[in-house]
N, C-alpha and C positions, 0 to 999 in steps of 0.2 A: 353579505345578506344576513338577516336575522335568523336565529336558529328556528323560530316558529315558522318563518316563511319557507325555509329550506325543507322542514319536515312536511309542511302542507303540500309543497310542490312535489316532493318525492312521493307522497301518498297518492296524489292525483295521477301523476304520470306513471307510477309503478303498478297501479292496479287496473288501469283501463287503457284502451287504445281504440281510437275512432269511436268512442262512445260505448264500447262493448267491454264487459268485464272479462279478463283473461282467466281461464280456469286454473285452479291450483295444480302445480306440477308434482306428481308423485315421485318420491326418491327412487332412483334406479341406477343401473350400471351403464357406463359408457360403452360405445361399440368396441373400442380397443380392449377394454376389460373383458367384455364378453368373448371376444376372439381368443384372448389369452387363456381364459377359463376353458374354452373349447380345446386349446392345445393341451391343457393339463389332463384331459381325458386320455392322452397318449400314454400316460403313466400306467394305464392298464396293460400295455404291452410288456414292460419289464416284470409286472406282477405275474402275467401269464408265463413269461419265460422262466421266472423263479420257480413257479409251481412245476413247470416241465422239468427243470433241473432237479427238483426234489423227487419227482417220480423217477428220473434217471438215477438218482442216488440210491433209491430203494432197489432198482433193477441191478445196479452195479454191485451193491452189497450182497444181494442174493447170488449173483454170479460168482463173487469172490468167495462167499461161504461154500458154494457148491464145489468150486475148484479146490478149496482147502480140504473139504471132506474127501474129495478124490485123492488128494495127496496123502492124507492121513491113512486112508484105506490102502493106498499103494504101499506105504511104509509098513503097514500091518501085514500086508500080503508077503512083502519081502522077508520080514522077520518071522513069519509063521512057520511052524514045524521045525524050528531051529532051537531046540531046548538047550543045546550046548552053550549057546550064547548067554543064557540066563543062569548057568551053573555058578554057584557061589565060589567054587574052587578056582575057576579061571578068572574071576573078577579081581581087580587090583584095588585095594583100599586106598582111597585118596588121602594123601598125606601132605599137609602144609600147602594146600592149594595147587598141587601139581596139575598141569594141564592134561587134557585127555590124550593127545598124541605124544607128549613128552613126559616120560617118567623120570624119577630121580636118578641122577648119574652117580656112579660109584668111582671113587679114586683110591689109589694105593697109598699115597703119601699124604699125611695130614697137612693142613694149611695153618701157617703161623698167624696168630691174630694180628700181629704187627706187620705182616707182609704187605707190599704195595697192592693197591686196588687192582692194578692191571693183572697181577698174578691170580688174584681171586676170580676176576672176570674170566680169565682164560681157563681156570680150573672148573668153574661151574658150568661152562659151556653156554649154549643158547638160553637167553633170558626171555621171560614172558612179560609183555607190556600190560600194565594195569592202568589204563588211561580212560576207562569208561566206554571203550568201544568193544564190539564183538562179544566174546563170551563173558567177560567180567564187567558187569554193569555197575556204574556209579551213579545212575540217576540222570535225568535230563538237564539238571542245572550244573553238572560238572564242567569245569573249565580246565582243559589240559594245558593251556598256556600258563596256568598258575601252579599246577602240581601234576607230575607224572611219575609213575613208579615202574621200574623194571626189576624183576626178581627171579632168582633161581637158587636151587639148593643142590648140594652134593653130599655124599656120605662116605665114611670109611668104616672100619670095624668098630670104632668106639665113639665117633663124633658125627654130629650133623652140622654142616656148615651152610649158613644162610647168608646170601649176599644181596644187597639192594643198591641200585643206582637210582637216585631220586632227584628229579629236576624240580627245584623250588626257587621261585623268584626272590623270596625273602627268607633268610635263615634266622630264626630266633632261638637263642640259647636260654637255658634256665637262669633265672635271677636268684643267686644264693640268699638274698635278703628276704625272699618270699617263701613262706612255709609250704604253699601249694606246689605240687609236683607236675600238675597237668596244664601249666600256663605257657608252654613253649613247644617247639617242634619235638616230636617224640615217637616212639614205636611201642605199641601195645602187643604183648604176647599172651595168647590165651591157650591153655593146655587143658584138655579133657582126658582124665585118666580112664582106664578101662572100667574102673568101678563107677564112673559117672561123676566123680569129683572134678570141679572146675577150678583151676588156678589162674590168677591174672597177674602178670608181671609188667611193670612199666619201665621202659628203657629210656632214660632222659640224659641229655648232655649239658654240661656246664660250659663246654668249649670243645675245640678239636681234641681228639684223643679218646680216652676210655669213656664208656657209658656207665652211668650209675643205674643199677637194677634193683627194684623194690617190689615186694609182694603187696598187691593192692586189694582193696575191697571192691565190691561189685560196682560202686559208683565211680571208680577210677580216680578219685580225688583224695582218698584217705588210705594211708599205709596200714599194714596189719601189725608189724612189730617194729618198723623203723630201721631195721638193719638191712644193709645192702647185701644182695645175693652174690655169693662168690662162685657158685657152680657154673653160671653162664657168664661168658666173657664177650664183650662187644666194643667196637670202636667206631668213631665217626670221623670221616675225612672230607672236609669241604673242598669243592672244586668250583670252576667258573660257572657251572650250570646249577649247582645245588650242593649235594653231598653224597657220599657213599657210606653204607653201613655194612660192617662185617660182624657176624655173630657165630659163636661156637657153642653148641649145646651138646652135652654128653647124652648118649642114647640111654645110658643107665638112669639118668635124671628123669627122662621122659617115662620110662617103663614100657612094658609090652602092651600093645593095643591102644596106646594113647594117640590122640589127635591134637593138632595145634593149628593155629592160624595167627597171622600178623595183621595189624592195623596201623597204617601210617597216618599220623595226625599232623595237620598243617596249621600253624599259627603265623600270621603275617604282621600283626600290629603289636609292637613291643610295649605299647601303652595300655591298651585295653586287654591284650593277651587273650582274645576270644578265639575259640577254635573255628577255623574257616571251612576245612574240608577233612574228610576221613576216607581213605581208600583201604579196602579190606582185600586180602589175598584169598578169602573164601568166596568162590563163585556164588553169586546171588545169596549173600549172607542172611537176608531176611527170609528167604524161602527155606533154606536147609539149616535147621537148628542142630545143636549138638546131639540132640537125642535121635536124629535121623542118620542112619549109616549110609554113606555114599560108597557104593561098590561099583567102581567104574570098570566097564568092559571096553577096551580100545577097539575091538573088532566091531562092536555095535556102532561106535562113532564113525568108523570108516564106511560102514554100510549105508548109513543115513546121510553122510556128507554130500553125496552126489545129488540127492533130491532136495537139498536146502533151497528154500525160497526166500526172496528179499524181505527184510524186516519181519522175520518170523523166528520163533523159538521152538525147536523140536526137542522133546524130552521123551526118553524111553524109560518106563518104570517096570519093575518086576511085580510079581503077585504079592510081595511083602511090602509094597509101597516104598521101594528103594529106587533111587535114580541110578540107572545103569549107563545112560549116555545122554549127552546134551549138546546141541549145536545151535548157534545163532542167537540173535537178540531181537526183541521187538523194537528197540530203539534204532533210528537210522544210523548208518555207518558214517555219514558225513553230517556234521552239525552246522547249523546256521550261525552266522555271526562272525565267521573267520574270513570275511571278504576284505575289501579295501578298508583302510583306516579312515577315520573322519577327516584327517588332514589331507588325504588324497581325494576326497570327494569334492567335485565342483559344485557350483551353485545350482546348475541344472540337475545334477544327480541328487542334490539335497531336496530340490523341489519334487523330483520324481519319487524319492523315498517318502516324502510327506503325502504325496498323492496316493501311493499304494498303501500307506498306513491308514489313510482314510477308507480305502476299499476294504482293508482287513477289519476295520472297526465296523463297517456296514455289513459286509458279507461273511464275517467270522471265518478267517483263514483257518482251515483244518490243521495247518502246520503248527499253529499255536497249541493245538491239543496235546502235543508231545510232552509239554510241561506238566500235564495232568496224568500222564501214564504212571501207574503205580509200580513201585519196585517190589512190593510184596503182594502177591495174589495167591498165596499158598492155600488159604482157606477155600476160595472158590475152586481152585484146582483139585483139592482133595474131595470136594463134593462131587465133581464130575468123575474123578477116578473111582469113587465108591460105586457109582452107577455102572461104569464100564467094567471094572474088575469084578464087582459083586454080581451084576445082572447080565454081563456079557453082551451089552448093546452099545452101538455107536451113538454118540451124542454130540451136539454142537449148540453153541449159543453166542449171542452178541452181548458184549459188555460195554458199558459207557461209564467213563470216569471224567466228569466235567466235559471238556471238549474233545477228549480222547475216546476213540472207538476201537474196540478190540474184538476180533473174531477168534473163538476158541473151538476146536474140534478134537474129539478123542475117539479112538477105536481100540477094541481088544486085540490082543495077539494070541492066536490059538496054536496049540501044538498037541497032537494026539487027542483031540477032543477036549482039552483042558485049557484054561486061560493061563498063559505064562506071564502075561504082563499087559501093558497098554501103551499106546502112542498118544501123546498129548502135544498138539500143535497150536501155538498162539501166533497170530499175525495182526499187525496194526492195519486198520482200515483207513487211517489218515492219509497214507500216500495216495490211495485211489481217490479219496475225497479231495485231495489237493489238486489232482488233475481236473476233477469236476469244478473245483473252485476257480482254477485258471480259465476254464471254458466260460464259466459264468462271469468272470472278470472281463474277458475279451468281449463278451456279449454286452455287458453293461457299458463298457467304454464306447462300443459302437453305437449303442442306443443313445447314450448321452450326447454323442456327436450329432446324431440325427435329430435328437430332441432340441439341442441348442440351435441347429441350423433352421429347423422348422419354426421354433419360437422367434428367432431373429427375422425370418422371412415374413411370418405373420405379423410381427411387430411393425416391420417396415410397411407392409401392406395396410395394416389398420391405421398406422400413423398417416399414410397418404390418404386413406379413405376419410378419416376424421378431419384432416386438413381440408379436403374438398367439401365435405359437408359443412364444416365451420365457415368456409369462405362463402358457400352458397347461403348459409344462414345470415352472415353479416351483410352480404349484398342485398338480400331480400329485406332485412330490417332497414337498410338505408334507402330502400325504394320509396318509403313513405314516412311522413312525420308522425309524431306521437298522436296527433289528433286525426290522422288518417288521410292527410293530403299527400297525393302521389308526387314524388320527385322525379322518378324515371319509370319508364314502362318496359324496360328490357334488362334481363339478367345475362351477363356475359361470362360469368365463371362456369366453365365446363359446358358451355352451350354446344360445343362441337364434339363432345364425347359421345361415343356410340353405346355406352352402357346405360344402366337404369338411372344413374345420377344425371347423365346428359338428357335423358328423356324428361326427368323431373324438372330440370332447369328450363327446358323449352316449354313445358307445360306452365310453369310459373310465369315465364315471359309472356305467353299467350294470355294468361289470366290478367296480368298487369296491363297489357295493352287494352283488353276489354274494359277493365276498370278505369283506365285512363280516359278512354273515349266517353264512358258514362260520367266520370267526374267532370270532364270539360263541359259536357252537356248540362250538368247540374249547375256549374259555375256561371254559365251563360243564361240559365233559366231566369234568374231575377231580372236581368236587364230586358230579356224578351218579354216577360210578364209585365214589367213596368211600361214598356213601349206599347204593348197590346192593350193594357188596361187603362192607360191615360186617356185615350180618345173616347172610349165609352163613358168613363167617369166625367170627362168634360161635357159630353152630350147630356148626361143625366144632370149634372150640376147646372148647366145653362138652361135646361128645360125646367128645372125646379125654380130657378130665378125668374124666368119668363112667366111661369105659372103664378108665382107670388106677385109679380109686377102687374099682370093682367087681372089678377083677382086679389085685390087688396083685403078682401074679407078673409082670405086664407092666411094672412100674415101670422096669426096666432094659432093656426091649426096644428094640433100635436102630431098628426100623421106627417104633415109636411116637414115639421121640425125633426122628427125621427129620421126621415129620409135624408135630410141634409147632414145630420150627425153620422149616419152610416157612410155617406160619401166621404166625410172627413176622416173617419176611421180607416176606410180603404186607402185613402191617400197616405195616411200615416204608416200603414202596413207596407205599402209599396216603397215608401221612402226608406224604411228600416231595412227591408230586404236589399235594396239597391246599395245602401250604405255599407252593410255587412259584406256584400259580395265584392265591392270594389275597394274595400279598405285595405286588404292584404297587398294588392298591387300598388296602391297609393303609398302604403308604408314602405314598401321595398324601394320605390322610386325616391321617396323623401329622405332616405337615410343619408344621401349625399348632402342634404341641406341641414343636417344636425349641427347644433352649435352649443357652446357651454351655457347652461341655464342655472341661475340661483333659484333652487326649488322653493325655498321659503317665500321669496318675493312673489314668484308666480302664483303660489297657492293663496297667499294673503290677498292679492288683488282679485283673484277669482272668488274668494269667499265673500268679499264685500259685495260683489255683484249678485251672488246667490241670495244674500240676506235681503237685498233690495227687491229682488224679483219674487221672493217668497216671504212676505211679511208674516204669514201665519205660522212659520217655523222659526225656531231659534238656531241659527247656524253660526257657530263661533270658531275662530282659529285659536286653538289652545297650545301655542308654542311660542318660543322666543326666537327672535331673529338671530340666525347664526349662518356662517358660510357653509353651504351644502351644494357644491357644483356638480351637476349631472349633464351628460351629453345627450341632447335630444332635440326634437322639433317642438317648439312651444305650443303651436296650435293643437298638435296631437295630445300632448300632455294635458292641455286644457280640456280637450274633448274627453279624455279619460276621466278627468275629475268631474266633468259635467255628468257623465254616466253614473259615476259613483254617488253624486249628490242626488240625482234623479231617483236612483234606486233606493237611497236612504229615505227620501221623502215619500215615495210610493209605498214602501213597506214599513215606514215608521208610524208612530202614533200621531194623531192630529195635534198640532202645536207642540210637538215633542222636540227634544233637544238633539241636535246633530253637532258632533264635535269633530273637528279636523285637527289632527295632530301630526307633527313631524319630529322625529328624533333620530340621532345617529345610531347605527348598529354595526359596529366593527367596520368592515370595508364597504358598507352600504348605508343607505338612509331609508328609513321606513316612513311611508305616508299612510296614515291610518284614518279611517272614517268610521265613527261610532254613532249609532242611532238608538233611540228608544222604541221598542216594538216587540213583536213576537220573535221567538228564536227560529233558527233554521230547521226545517223538517229533516229527520234523519235520512229519509230516502233520497234526498237530493243534495245532501251536504257535500258529497264527493263529486257531484256532477254540476255544481253551480255555475261554473265558468264555461260549460259546453254550450254550443248553439242550440236554440230551441228548447232550453231548459228554464223553467220558471215556476215559482211558487205563487201562481196566479190567484189562488183562493185567498191569499192574505193581502193582495194589492187591491187598491180601490178602482183600478181600471185594467182592462185586459190588454196584454202586450205579448210579443213573440218570444221574449226571453233572449234577446240579442244584445241587450245593454252590457251585461257583465262579460259576454263573449267578446265584445269590442274592447272592453277594458283589458282582457287577457291578451288580445292581439297587440294592443298598443304597448302593454308592459313587456311582452316578449320581444317586440321590435326594438325596445330600449334595453334589452338584456336584463329585464327585471322578472320578478316572480310575484304572483298575486295569490292571496289565500284569504279564506273567510272562516270565522269561528264565532260561536255564541259567546256573549259576554257573561260575566259572573252572574249567578242567580237567574240566568235566562231572561234578562231584561232588555235584550236587544242583540244586535249583530255588530261585529267588528270586522271590517274588510281592510286588509293591509297589502300595500304594494311596496316591495323592496326594490330599489333602484341602485345600481352600483355608482359609486362616486367616480369622478373623472380620473383621479389618481390610481384607481383600481381597474380601469377598463383595459 
């Protein structure tokens, strides 16, 4: 079919049905979308749960803070009125990082620097682990699988012997070609003289055997004089786990009242030679500077050890702000990340890990906050101690470092009405919040399961509902043609359902049955009227003829002539109604009689007859003969052409030109009739081919507007499409009928 014809047909059938204009449809949501949006309101539940957990968090933190305050006050009460524990004479000065319960061991015979490591290990006795756990904190990023240090010292009358067993996965010696001395595994020795002078010595190995020792500047990368130190002797003995370090330091070299500490420096990459880790033998080196005297009282540590709480650091200070005892650490004793290796993880475990990583990202796992826990909080601690020791009041506060939460409480220690010191307790709140996080995680998983189940159930229900509604819509639309002719009077989709859709289906079926009865009555009405009106019209017509025959003087009477014209018009109306009513049934029955027709031959023969019957008009066939085979009934196509020519004559100008044109258009052939005359009125342009529609004010005689309706019926019975449009410059109308060719049927 031609593009113009298709557009015209689409415009007519898409904007009206049964002669009534369909109202514009406002954009909106489908039923399934609305139900799914309704499900989304369930997300209020996890929000309420999250808020409840937040309130629980506040309650738990308050409870933990109160419990920590009670613990602090209990320790303060235990240590109260015991002035002897804070006496400077009974305190033991901490030397070279000796632990609180284990003091330096004395030996009778000196140790040879070249003696086997086993002899040194037996001589120094029990060694202390410096692995980032417990008392000696190395920070949350410390990896004991890469570096671990065990250290102990012993002493005789003239020498201090320091022994180290170091587990190191990669041992990197000094490169003699490099000028820098701090680009390999090494030990740093710091000595603070009684006068306050600080000396720094770097112990570096070029290979197994003796260590080279240099006096260094404060940056640990530049030597002071470049000469190796002879007073201190040391060796390095590699083994299968790492290496052992043996040091011999003269007591006279240190001097009276000196303090010292060691730092083990780990370098793993022999290319970049960057320092990876440093472990210090000074407990909490960031907190206790060289200017602070550590006067340790072992008896104090034994008293507070039984009241130690998990992931807490308990410190006892005297009135001169010196640490007298310390127990515990705020870092957890068991680190994460030492579970099964990645090679041992199954696919299911990997998926599970990814799933929980997602929860950690959404819910912010408090366990991650340990990475933000500071290693140096001396400034905040000193501020609290000033209040406690200075004002004699107990204080508590909550600190936040990124995702890490820390609860700190402090209470004064009284003796004989005077403040002897203070107890400072720090505990991480992340462990308690981790329990809360696990509760929230379980709740979230449970809710997600319920939410997915409800969403799936409502999705299935809404899909079923929309399917039923769509099926009802399709069957309702198929119950009538585009022009409103009923095809069936019953809807079967969901008619037996007991819900509201079933009631709606039955109501629509009842409505269609009533409309069907009324439609059948209207279809039979033209035949009934024709039958009932023919007899009175025959009586009136015969009476008028008798009147004229008996009264010859009335032959030219205008009233008699008007009566006979009225009778003729009534007969024409009855004939048109009968023809339109019976045409559909006739077209349906005649489809079996369809035959191939050469449309140009049929049209040319008809046009010749029209020209002879209408000499006052110029009717011409403006096309060349060419094969255009269509399947149809010749009489009906001729009837269609008759109606088109009659319409062109009635609405055209007197003695105007009427052109009949045939031309191929893709898979169809277009039959066009053009006339000279007034254009189509805008109010009926889209309803021109409906029944009882006419622009009668422009015609020269009144009619019912059934001619073009019959044209549409004949065209549709031949699978064609009819359209009408104004010609250029509004000098007439062009009516086009597009009929499919036989090869495209």
